C-alpha positions in Angstrom: 54.9 107.9 60.5 57.1 109.0 57.7 60.6 107.8 56.9 62.2 111.0 58.2 60.2 110.9 61.4 61.3 107.3 62.0 64.9 108.1 61.4 64.7 111.1 63.7 63.1 109.0 66.4 65.7 106.3 66.0 68.5 108.9 66.2 67.1 110.4 69.4 66.8 107.0 70.9 70.4 106.1 70.1 71.6 109.5 71.5 69.6 109.0 74.6 70.9 105.5 75.1 74.5 106.7 74.6 74.0 109.5 77.0 72.5 107.1 79.6 75.6 104.9 79.3 78.0 107.8 79.5 76.2 109.5 82.4 77.5 108.6 85.9 74.8 109.5 88.5 77.5 110.0 91.1 79.2 112.7 89.0 75.8 114.4 88.4 75.0 114.4 92.1 78.4 115.7 93.0 78.0 118.5 90.4 74.6 119.4 91.9 76.1 119.4 95.4 78.9 121.7 94.3 76.4 124.0 92.7 74.4 124.3 95.9 77.6 124.9 97.8 78.4 127.8 95.5 74.9 129.3 96.0 75.3 129.0 99.7 78.6 130.9 99.5 76.9 133.6 97.4 74.1 133.9 100.0 76.7 134.2 102.8 78.6 136.9 100.9 75.4 138.8 100.4 74.6 138.4 104.0 78.0 139.8 105.0 77.5 142.8 102.6 74.1 143.5 104.0 75.3 143.2 107.6 78.2 145.6 106.7 75.7 148.1 105.2 73.5 147.9 108.2 76.4 148.5 110.5 77.5 151.6 108.4 74.0 153.0 108.5 73.8 152.5 112.2 77.1 154.3 112.7 75.8 157.2 110.7 72.6 157.3 112.6 74.5 157.4 115.9 76.5 160.4 114.6 73.2 162.2 113.8 71.8 161.3 117.2 74.8 162.9 118.8 74.6 165.9 116.5 71.0 166.8 117.6 71.8 167.8 121.3 74.9 169.5 120.0 72.8 171.7 117.8 70.5 172.5 120.7 73.4 173.5 122.8 74.8 175.7 120.0 71.4 177.4 119.6 71.2 178.2 123.3 74.7 179.6 123.4 74.0 181.8 120.3 70.9 183.2 122.0 72.8 183.9 125.1 75.2 185.9 123.0 72.3 187.6 121.3 73.2 186.0 118.0 69.8 184.9 116.7 71.1 184.2 113.3 73.6 181.6 114.6 70.9 180.1 116.8 68.6 179.9 113.7 71.4 178.1 111.7 72.0 175.7 114.5 68.3 174.8 114.8 68.2 174.4 111.0 71.1 171.9 111.2 69.2 170.1 114.0 66.1 169.6 111.9 68.1 168.6 108.9 69.8 166.0 111.1 66.5 164.8 112.4 65.2 164.4 108.8 68.3 162.5 107.8 68.0 160.4 111.0 64.4 159.5 110.2 65.5 158.4 106.7 68.4 156.5 108.1 66.1 154.7 110.6 63.9 153.5 107.7 67.0 152.4 105.8 68.3 150.6 108.8 65.0 148.9 109.3 64.8 147.8 105.7 68.4 146.5 105.7 67.7 144.7 108.9 64.7 143.0 107.3 66.8 142.0 104.3 69.4 140.7 106.6 66.8 138.6 108.4 65.5 137.2 105.1 69.0 136.3 104.0 69.7 134.7 107.3 66.6 132.6 107.0 67.5 131.7 103.4 71.0 130.8 104.4 69.6 128.5 107.1 67.1 126.9 104.8 69.7 126.4 102.0 72.1 124.9 104.5 69.5 122.5 105.7 68.6 121.5 102.1 72.3 121.0 101.3 72.8 118.8 104.3 69.7 116.7 103.3 71.0 116.6 99.7 74.4 115.5 100.8 73.0 112.7 103.0 70.9 111.5 100.1 73.8 111.9 97.7 76.0 109.7 99.9 73.3 107.0 100.1 72.6 107.0 96.4 76.2 107.0 95.5 76.9 104.1 97.7 73.8 102.2 96.3 75.0 103.0 92.7 78.5 101.8 93.4 77.2 98.6 95.0 74.8 98.0 92.1 77.6 98.7 89.6 79.9 96.3 91.4 77.2 93.6 91.3 76.6 94.1 87.6 80.3 93.9 86.9 80.6 90.8 89.1 77.6 89.1 87.5 78.9 90.0 84.0 82.2 88.4 84.9 80.4 85.3 86.2 78.4 85.2 83.0 81.5 85.3 80.9 83.1 82.8 83.2 80.2 80.4 82.7 80.7 80.6 79.0 84.4 79.9 79.4 83.6 77.1 81.8 81.4 75.5 79.2 84.1 75.7 76.6 86.7 74.3 79.1 84.3 71.5 80.0 84.1 70.6 76.3 87.9 70.7 76.0 88.2 68.5 79.1 85.6 66.1 77.6 87.6 65.8 74.4 90.9 65.3 76.3 89.3 62.6 78.4 87.9 60.9 75.3 91.3 61.0 73.6 93.0 59.8 76.8 90.6 56.8 77.1 91.3 55.9 73.4 95.0 56.0 74.0 94.7 53.9 77.2 92.5 51.4 75.3 95.1 51.2 72.5 97.9 50.7 75.1 95.9 48.0 76.8 95.4 46.2 73.5 99.1 46.4 72.7 99.9 45.0 76.2 97.5 42.1 75.6 99.0 41.4 72.2 102.5 41.3 73.7 101.4 39.0 76.6 99.7 36.6 74.1 102.8 36.5 71.9 100.8 37.9 69.1 103.7 40.1 68.2 106.4 37.4 68.8 108.5 36.2 65.9 107.8 32.9 64.2 110.7 31.2 66.0 108.8 29.8 68.9 111.6 27.7 70.3 114.0 30.5 70.6 111.4 32.7 72.3 110.5 29.9 74.7 114.2 29.5 75.7 114.4 33.2 76.3 111.4 33.1 78.5 112.9 30.2 80.5 116.1 32.1 81.0 114.3 35.2 82.1 112.3 33.1 84.6 115.4 31.5 86.0 117.0 34.9 86.3 114.0 36.3 88.2 114.1 33.3 90.5 117.8 33.8 91.3 117.2 37.5 91.9 114.4 36.7 94.3 116.5 34.1 96.1 119.3 36.5 96.5 117.1 39.2 97.9 115.5 36.7 100.3 118.9 35.7 101.6 119.8 39.4 102.1 116.5 39.9 104.0 117.2 36.9 106.2 120.6 38.2 107.0 119.2 41.5 108.0 116.6 39.9 110.2 119.1 37.3 111.6 116.8 34.4 110.6 118.3 30.9 110.3 117.9 28.8 107.1 114.5 27.2 106.8 114.1 23.3 106.9 113.0 23.2 103.2 116.1 25.1 102.2 118.3 22.9 104.3 116.9 19.8 102.5 117.4 21.4 99.1 120.9 22.4 100.0 121.7 18.8 101.2 120.4 17.3 98.0 122.4 19.7 96.0 125.6 18.9 97.9 125.0 15.1 97.4 124.4 15.6 93.7 127.6 17.7 93.4 129.6 15.1 95.4 130.4 17.4 98.3 130.8 16.0 101.9 
């Protein structure tokens, strides 16, 4: 295959793919349905025109049928009046009407057959259109469903990629958080072990003792408040401690 042939084949393939992407089967089916509806309207118009022509021919035939006995009556009256020429003219009109009537009968028969054919064609076309409409509805619904599924699956596919990226981001955030927590724990351990305390150990020990005494006093005050709320008397151990304190302070 030559270079030009390959280029032409590639171009046709791309054009076909582009047309396939641009073509919506539902629009094509709807267009075909509208075209069939137009043909049905044309057939109905033709049927109406044929029916009107047949009715016109039948009216003309009835007039000729009525003219035949009238010509006979005119011929008899002319003979009674001894006007053979008028009688001959009346009979000539009669035969002319009979010839026209015979031709009209043929035309009426032909138009009637054409009307029957158009009626049958209209019936068949109407049936085909109904069948096509039913199939169009089903195919359109199937296409819409398939298109919705493709779009949903495409969304899920993109979502899976985004989820993977988000999971990586979450993993990095968790790793960083764990590192920060580990660093904070190490700092807490250093503080508790006095690793960061100043070199003046005595002053720091005094500060810790003062903090301990302050905590004990706060706990004792909170306990007294709780006993007052619960209306609980002083405990024996507290009474003994209080008595010793009074003796040491010289109170009665």
